[in-house]
C-alpha positions in Angstrom: -31.9 -1.1 -0.4 -30.4 2.5 -0.3 -27.6 1.2 -2.6 -30.0 0.4 -5.3 -31.9 3.6 -4.8 -28.6 5.4 -5.1 -27.6 3.5 -8.2 -31.2 4.1 -9.5 -31.0 8.0 -9.0 -27.5 7.9 -10.4 -29.1 6.5 -13.7 -32.0 8.8 -13.6 -29.7 11.8 -13.2 -27.6 10.6 -15.9 -30.9 10.9 -18.1 -31.8 14.2 -17.0 -30.2 17.5 -18.8 -27.0 18.6 -17.5 -26.4 22.4 -16.7 -24.4 22.9 -20.0 -27.6 21.7 -21.7 -29.9 24.0 -20.4 -29.1 27.3 -22.5 -29.7 24.9 -25.5 -33.1 24.1 -24.4 -34.0 27.8 -23.3 -33.0 28.6 -27.0 -35.9 26.6 -28.5 -38.3 27.7 -25.9 -39.8 30.3 -28.0 -40.1 28.0 -31.0 -42.0 25.7 -28.8 -44.3 28.5 -27.5 -45.0 29.8 -31.0 -45.8 26.4 -32.1 -48.0 25.6 -29.1 -50.0 28.8 -29.9 -50.4 28.1 -33.3 -51.7 24.6 -32.6 -53.5 25.0 -29.3 -54.2 28.6 -28.9 -53.7 30.5 -25.9 -54.3 27.5 -23.3 -51.3 25.7 -25.0 -49.3 28.8 -24.8 -49.9 28.9 -21.3 -49.0 25.3 -20.3 -45.9 25.5 -22.2 -44.8 28.9 -21.0 -45.5 27.7 -17.4 -44.9 23.8 -17.7 -41.4 23.6 -19.1 -39.6 25.8 -16.6 -41.6 23.9 -13.7 -40.7 20.4 -15.3 -36.9 21.5 -15.3 -37.1 22.9 -11.5 -39.0 19.8 -10.4 -36.3 17.5 -11.6 -33.5 19.4 -10.3 -35.1 19.7 -7.0 -36.4 16.0 -6.9 -32.9 15.0 -7.5 -31.5 17.1 -4.9 -33.8 16.1 -2.0 -33.7 12.4 -2.8 -29.8 12.3 -3.1 -29.6 14.3 0.2 -31.8 11.8 1.9 -29.6 8.8 1.3 -26.3 7.8 3.0 -23.6 9.5 0.5 -20.7 7.0 1.4 -19.9 3.4 1.4 -17.5 3.5 4.5 -19.4 0.7 6.2 -20.3 -1.3 3.1 -19.4 -5.1 3.7 -19.3 -7.9 1.0 -23.0 -8.6 0.8 -23.5 -4.9 0.4 -21.2 -4.6 -2.3 -22.8 -7.4 -4.1 -26.2 -5.7 -4.0 -24.7 -2.6 -5.2 -22.9 -4.4 -8.0 -26.2 -6.0 -9.1 -28.1 -3.1 -8.8 -25.6 -1.1 -11.0 -25.9 -3.9 -13.6 -29.9 -3.6 -13.6 -29.6 0.3 -13.8 -27.3 0.2 -16.7 -29.6 -2.5 -18.5 -32.5 -0.3 -18.1 -30.8 2.9 -19.1 -28.8 1.3 -22.1 -25.5 2.3 -19.9 -22.5 0.3 -19.1 -21.1 -0.6 -15.7 -17.9 -2.3 -14.7 -16.1 -4.1 -11.9 -12.4 -3.7 -10.8 -10.6 -6.0 -8.1 -7.2 -5.1 -6.7 -5.5 -7.4 -4.6 -2.3 -6.9 -2.7 0.6 -9.2 -4.1 2.3 -10.2 -0.7 -0.3 -9.4 2.1 0.7 -12.3 4.3 4.3 -11.2 4.3 3.1 -7.7 5.2 1.0 -8.9 7.9 4.1 -10.9 9.5 6.1 -7.9 9.0 4.1 -5.2 10.7 1.5 -7.3 12.6 -2.5 -7.7 12.2 -3.5 -4.3 14.0 -1.0 -2.1 12.1 -2.0 -3.9 8.8 -5.6 -3.5 9.3 -5.1 0.2 9.8 -3.1 0.4 6.6 -5.8 -1.3 4.6 -8.2 1.3 6.1 -6.1 4.0 4.7 -5.8 2.4 1.3 -9.5 2.2 1.4 -9.7 5.9 1.8 -7.0 6.6 -1.0 -9.2 4.3 -3.3 -12.4 6.3 -2.5 -10.6 9.7 -3.0 -9.6 8.3 -6.5 -13.3 7.7 -7.4 -16.5 9.7 -8.3 -19.0 10.0 -5.7 -21.4 7.6 -7.5 -18.7 4.9 -7.7 -18.7 2.3 -5.0 -15.5 0.7 -3.1 -15.2 -2.3 -0.5 -12.6 -4.3 1.0 -14.2 -7.7 0.4 -11.5 -9.9 1.7 -8.3 -9.4 3.8 -6.1 -8.3 0.7 -8.8 -7.6 -1.7 -10.7 -4.4 -2.9 -13.6 -4.2 -5.0 -14.8 -1.2 -7.0 -18.2 -0.8 -8.6 -18.1 1.7 -11.5 -21.6 3.6 -11.7 -23.4 3.3 -14.8 -22.2 5.6 -17.7 -23.1 5.9 -21.4 -19.6 5.6 -22.4 -17.3 2.8 -21.1 -15.0 0.8 -23.1 -11.8 -1.1 -22.2 -9.6 1.9 -22.4 -11.7 4.0 -19.8 -11.6 1.0 -17.5 -7.7 0.3 -17.9 -7.2 3.8 -17.3 -9.2 4.0 -14.1 -7.5 0.6 -12.9 -4.1 2.0 -13.5 -5.2 5.2 -11.3 -6.5 3.0 -8.5 -3.2 0.6 -8.7 -1.0 3.8 -8.5 -3.1 4.9 -5.4 -2.4 1.7 -3.6 1.2 1.4 -4.6 2.3 4.7 -3.5 4.4 4.9 -0.4 2.8 4.2 3.1 4.1 5.3 6.2 3.7 2.6 9.0 4.9 3.2 12.5 7.5 5.6 11.1 8.7 3.2 8.5 7.8 3.8 4.8 6.4 0.7 3.1 5.7 -0.2 -0.5 3.2 -2.6 -1.6 2.3 -3.9 -5.2 -1.4 -4.8 -6.2 -2.8 -7.2 -9.1 -5.8 -5.8 -10.9 -8.7 -7.9 -12.7 -11.4 -5.9 -14.1 -14.6 -6.7 -16.3 -17.2 -4.7 -18.2 -20.9 -5.8 -18.1 -21.3 -5.7 -21.7 -18.2 -8.0 -22.2 -19.5 -11.1 -20.2 -19.9 -14.6 -21.7 -22.9 -14.2 -23.9 -24.3 -11.1 -25.4 -28.0 -11.2 -24.2 -29.3 -9.2 -21.6 -30.1 -11.9 -19.1 -26.5 -12.6 -18.9 -25.7 -9.0 -17.5 -26.0 -9.8 -13.7 -23.9 -8.4 -10.8 -22.9 -12.2 -10.1 -21.6 -12.9 -13.8 -19.8 -9.3 -13.6 -18.1 -10.1 -10.3 -17.0 -13.5 -11.2 -15.7 -12.4 -14.5 -13.6 -9.7 -12.7 -12.4 -12.6 -10.3 -11.3 -14.7 -13.2 -9.4 -11.6 -14.7 -7.7 -11.1 -11.1 -6.7 -14.8 -11.0 -4.9 -14.5 -14.5 -3.2 -11.3 -13.2 -2.2 -12.9 -10.1 -0.5 -15.5 -12.2 1.8 -12.8 -13.7 2.2 -10.8 -10.2 3.4 -8.5 -9.2 1.7 -5.5 -10.4 -0.1 -7.3 -13.1 -3.4 -6.0 -14.8 -5.7 -8.2 -16.6 -9.2 -7.4 -18.2 -11.6 -10.2 -18.5 -12.0 -12.1 -22.2 -14.3 -14.7 -22.9 -11.4 -17.3 -23.1 -10.2 -17.1 -19.6 -11.1 -20.0 -17.4 -12.5 -20.1 -14.0 -9.8 -20.0 -11.3 -9.7 -23.0 -8.9 -11.2 -22.0 -5.3 -11.0 -23.7 -2.2 -8.5 -26.7 -1.5 -11.1 -29.4 -1.3 -10.4 -33.0 -1.7 -10.9 -32.7 -5.4 -8.1 -29.9 -5.8 -5.8 -32.3 -3.5 -6.3 -35.2 -5.7 -5.9 -33.2 -8.9 -2.7 -31.5 -7.8 -1.3 -35.0 -6.3 -1.7 -36.6 -10.0 -0.6 -33.6 -11.6 2.9 -33.9 -9.6 3.0 -37.6 -10.3 2.4 -37.2 -14.1 5.0 -34.5 -14.5 2.7 -31.4 -15.0 4.3 -29.8 -12.0 7.9 -29.3 -12.9 10.7 -26.7 -11.9 11.0 -23.3 -13.8 14.4 -21.6 -13.3 14.8 -17.9 -12.5 18.6 -16.4 -13.0 20.7 -14.8 -10.5 23.6 -12.6 -11.4 26.5 -11.0 -9.7 26.5 -7.3 -9.6 30.2 -7.1 -9.8 30.7 -9.0 -13.1 26.9 -9.2 -14.5 27.7 -12.8 -15.0 25.4 -15.6 -14.1 25.9 -16.5 -10.5 23.1 -19.5 -10.3 19.3 -20.3 -11.1 16.6 -20.8 -8.4 14.2 -23.7 -9.2 10.7 -22.6 -8.7 7.6 -25.0 -8.9 5.4 -24.2 -12.1 2.1 -26.3 -12.7 1.7 -26.8 -16.3 -2.2 -27.4 -16.4 -3.8 -28.8 -19.5 -6.5 -26.4 -19.6 -5.8 -23.4 -17.4 -2.1 -22.9 -18.6 0.8 -22.2 -16.2 -0.3 -22.1 -12.6 1.8 -20.3 -10.0 2.7 -22.0 -6.8 0.6 -19.8 -4.6 -2.5 -21.7 -6.0 -1.3 -25.2 -5.5 1.2 -25.5 -3.1 -1.5 -25.4 -0.2 -3.4 -28.5 -1.9 -0.3 -30.4 -2.0 0.8 -29.6 1.7 -3.0 -30.5 2.5 -2.3 -33.9 0.8 1.0 -34.5 2.4 2.8 -34.2 -0.9 5.5 -31.4 0.0 8.3 -34.2 0.5 7.3 -35.7 -3.0 7.4 -32.2 -4.6 10.9 -31.7 -3.0 12.0 -35.0 -4.3 10.9 -33.9 -8.1 12.3 -30.7 -7.8 15.6 -31.7 -6.5 16.1 -34.3 -9.1 15.2 -32.1 -11.9 17.3 -28.9 -10.5 20.4 -31.6 -10.5 19.6 -32.7 -13.9 19.4 -29.1 -15.1 22.9 -28.4 -13.9 24.3 -31.4 -15.9 22.6 -30.2 -19.1 24.1 -26.6 -18.4 27.5 -28.3 -18.3 26.9 -30.1 -21.3 26.1 -26.9 -23.1 29.3 -25.2 -22.0 27.2 -22.7 -19.7 28.8 -21.7 -16.4 26.3 -22.0 -13.8 28.0 -22.2 -10.3 24.8 -23.4 -8.5 21.0 -23.9 -8.4 19.0 -23.1 -5.7 16.1 -25.3 -4.3 13.5 -24.6 -1.6 13.1 -26.9 1.3 10.0 -27.1 2.8 9.7 -27.9 6.8 8.3 -31.2 6.0 11.3 -31.9 4.2 13.8 -30.7 6.8 11.8 -32.7 9.6 12.9 -35.9 7.8 15.7 -37.6 9.8 17.4 -39.0 6.5 17.3 -35.8 4.4 21.1 -35.6 4.4 21.7 -38.9 3.2 19.0 -38.5 0.6 20.7 -35.3 -0.7 24.1 -37.1 -0.7 22.7 -39.9 -2.7 21.4 -37.9 -5.2 24.4 -35.9 -5.5 26.6 -38.8 -6.0 23.7 -40.2 -8.6 24.3 -37.0 -10.8 28.4 -37.0 -10.0 28.0 -33.3 -8.7 29.9 -31.6 -5.8 27.6 -30.5 -2.9 28.9 -26.9 -3.6 26.6 -26.9 -6.7 23.4 -27.1 -4.6 22.1 -24.1 -2.8 19.6 -25.2 0.1 16.9 -22.4 0.4 15.4 -22.3 3.9 12.5 -20.0 4.8 13.8 -17.3 7.5 10.4 -18.1 9.2 11.7 -21.5 9.7 14.8 -20.6 11.0 13.4 -17.9 13.4 10.7 -20.2 15.1 11.6 -23.8 14.6 12.1 -25.7 18.1 12.8 -28.7 16.1 16.3 -30.1 16.7 16.0 -32.4 13.6 15.6 -29.6 11.5 18.6 -27.9 13.1 20.7 -31.2 12.7 19.6 -31.4 8.9 20.6 -27.9 8.0 24.0 -28.4 9.8 24.6 -31.8 8.1 23.8 -30.3 4.5 26.3 -27.4 5.4 28.9 -29.9 6.4 28.2 -32.0 3.4 29.2 -28.7 1.3 26.0 -27.5 0.3 25.3 -23.5 0.3 22.7 -22.5 2.9 20.6 -19.6 1.7 18.3 -17.9 4.3 15.3 -16.9 2.0 13.0 -13.9 2.5 15.2 -12.4 5.2 13.7 -9.5 6.8 10.4 -11.2 7.3 10.8 -13.6 10.0 12.9 -11.9 12.5 15.6 -14.3 12.9 18.3 -13.4 15.3 22.0 -13.4 14.8 22.5 -16.5 17.0 20.0 -18.3 15.0 21.9 -17.5 11.8 25.0 -18.9 13.4 23.0 -21.8 14.8 21.9 -22.8 11.3 25.4 -22.1 9.7 23.7 -19.7 7.1 26.2 -18.7 4.2 24.1 -16.1 2.2 21.2 -14.0 3.0 18.4 -13.4 0.4 17.1 -10.0 1.1 13.0 -9.9 1.0 11.8 -8.0 -1.9 9.8 -5.5 0.4 13.1 -3.9 1.2 14.1 -3.9 -2.4 11.0 -2.1 -3.9 11.9 1.6 -4.9 15.3 1.2 -3.1 16.7 3.8 -5.9 14.3 6.5 -5.0 13.5 6.1 -1.2 16.5 6.9 1.1 14.8 5.1 4.0 15.0 1.7 2.1 18.4 2.6 1.2 19.2 2.8 4.9 17.3 -0.6 5.6 19.4 -2.3 2.9 22.7 -0.7 3.7 22.0 -1.7 7.7 21.5 -5.4 6.3 24.4 -5.5 4.1 26.8 -4.2 6.9 25.6 -6.8 9.2 26.1 -9.7 6.6 29.8 -8.3 5.9 30.3 -8.1 9.7 29.1 -11.9 9.8 31.0 -13.0 6.7 27.6 -13.9 4.7 27.1 -13.3 1.1 23.9 -11.3 0.1 21.3 -11.6 -2.6 18.4 -9.2 -3.3 15.2 -10.6 -4.4 12.3 -9.1 -6.5 14.7 -6.6 -8.5 12.4 -5.3 -11.2 14.0 -2.1 -12.6 17.5 -1.1 -13.7 17.4 1.7 -11.0 16.9 -0.8 -8.3 19.6 -2.9 -9.6 22.4 0.0 -9.9 21.6 1.1 -6.4 21.9 -2.5 -4.9 25.2 -2.8 -6.5 26.2 0.6 -5.2 25.2 -0.3 -1.8 27.3 -3.4 -1.6 24.8 -6.1 -2.5 26.6 -9.1 -4.1 23.8 -10.8 -6.3 20.5 -9.8 -7.6 17.3 -11.8 -8.6 14.0 -10.9 -10.2 11.8 -9.7 -13.2 14.1 -7.0 -14.0 17.0 -9.6 -14.6 14.9 -12.6 -15.8 11.6 -14.1 -15.2 11.3 -17.9 -14.3 11.5 -20.0 -17.5 11.4 -23.7 -18.4 14.8 -25.4 -18.8 14.6 -25.5 -22.5 14.9 -21.8 -22.6 17.5 -21.2 -20.0 20.6 -21.7 -22.4 19.1 -19.2 -25.2 18.5 -16.9 -22.2 22.1 -17.3 -20.8 23.8 -16.7 -24.3 21.7 -13.5 -25.0 22.8 -12.2 -21.5 26.3 -13.1 -21.9 26.5 -11.5 -25.3 25.1 -8.1 -24.0 27.5 -7.9 -21.2 30.3 -6.5 -23.3 28.0 -3.5 -24.4 26.8 -2.6 -20.9 29.1 -0.7 -19.0 30.1 -1.9 -15.4 28.3 -0.6 -12.5 30.5 0.8 -9.7 30.1 0.5 -6.1 29.8 3.4 -3.7 32.8 4.2 -1.7 32.5 4.9 1.8 
């Protein structure tokens, strides 16, 4: 209830004269007094002379007394309280011809962050980030952590609020979240995707369409769109956006399974390049769902549904077949692609017949095993007690496949487990790559990983490279290969040849990046 009252008073206060306006009002006071005397005589003169300043004083004192009697922070606000605050803000905006808005900010890789630092430390970090957001907002705005990885902001009603204002505010809040965080003596970097909506931009232009729930739903849809373009993406709600899928219920499991079988779920390919030569050293196959209504859907939204429907092995078969077919098409186009990387799920790795299946597929396409890079999550290597998984990975290595340890640095794999699984290349997780060109601690962490890899005779690839500065620093530190949005985004097969030809044409124009000596 106090939240509704706070927002009502904010609207009331916004309608009262501000301090800069009082001199102008005092300037017309003599005219009011003379007019009152002319029309109503001495009685009207006295009423205006005394009543005018009393009204101003009373309005200011009333606001001060009421605002001081209310809680002035949202430190303990929960999700239900935020919903009430948002609804009250919309109602206040409607009643006073003002505008309000909602901004949702979600950390892009919260799960990896929690695995790396632990639950307690991560929760403390989220509390710290909440404080950062609060310090960047006005006292009348409301911020709340509504999910494990998500923050919600309610913008108090104002007269002027347009898309430009909201985007500027969202950019400021995003910068607060993405600033370096010191955790247990280690500097960590996070990225956040942002979705926002203004109450006057909701579906339908009628007053009854402006509700807190409608505003929150619109911001949620915008956030889902931003997540599909993550990391660090921002999207504003528009009426042509569609409702995101929520919950992995039986209907979604069924729909995802059907999409897998009818060809809607296909691999897209992200290029990997050598830091020595700049030439393409491979592509990674990444699953994407081309939904007929929602467009391209990222794997984070549908992989859990496929897993729940026991379809991960079937997904692996489709990804492998198409990835090997892609190699043949690149060969036919005269494009030199040494190998393609395919992610293997724990379900696939537990299949005793996996090695024979891969061998058969390679023979089917007449490709040597060295053209296939088998990508395995570090969490699998670090925690699996399954001898079948060990047997399969060793068998694929003996077959000649390259074994890549994916997301290295998040699963705490030991040197003995790296040797046990016959890993040939470490893919350094992007949490170590972010701002590596500006943070000496990040540079030391990456340098330590590269030194270990060199001593173990392992190749290295850095994931999530997004800037030319990160690319240059990784090359100087000695990382062999790089991959990320700064190199090239995942793309359908029919766009890979054009991308590769354009990239190769630019190589002669780009000076070589030298390595650091010593």
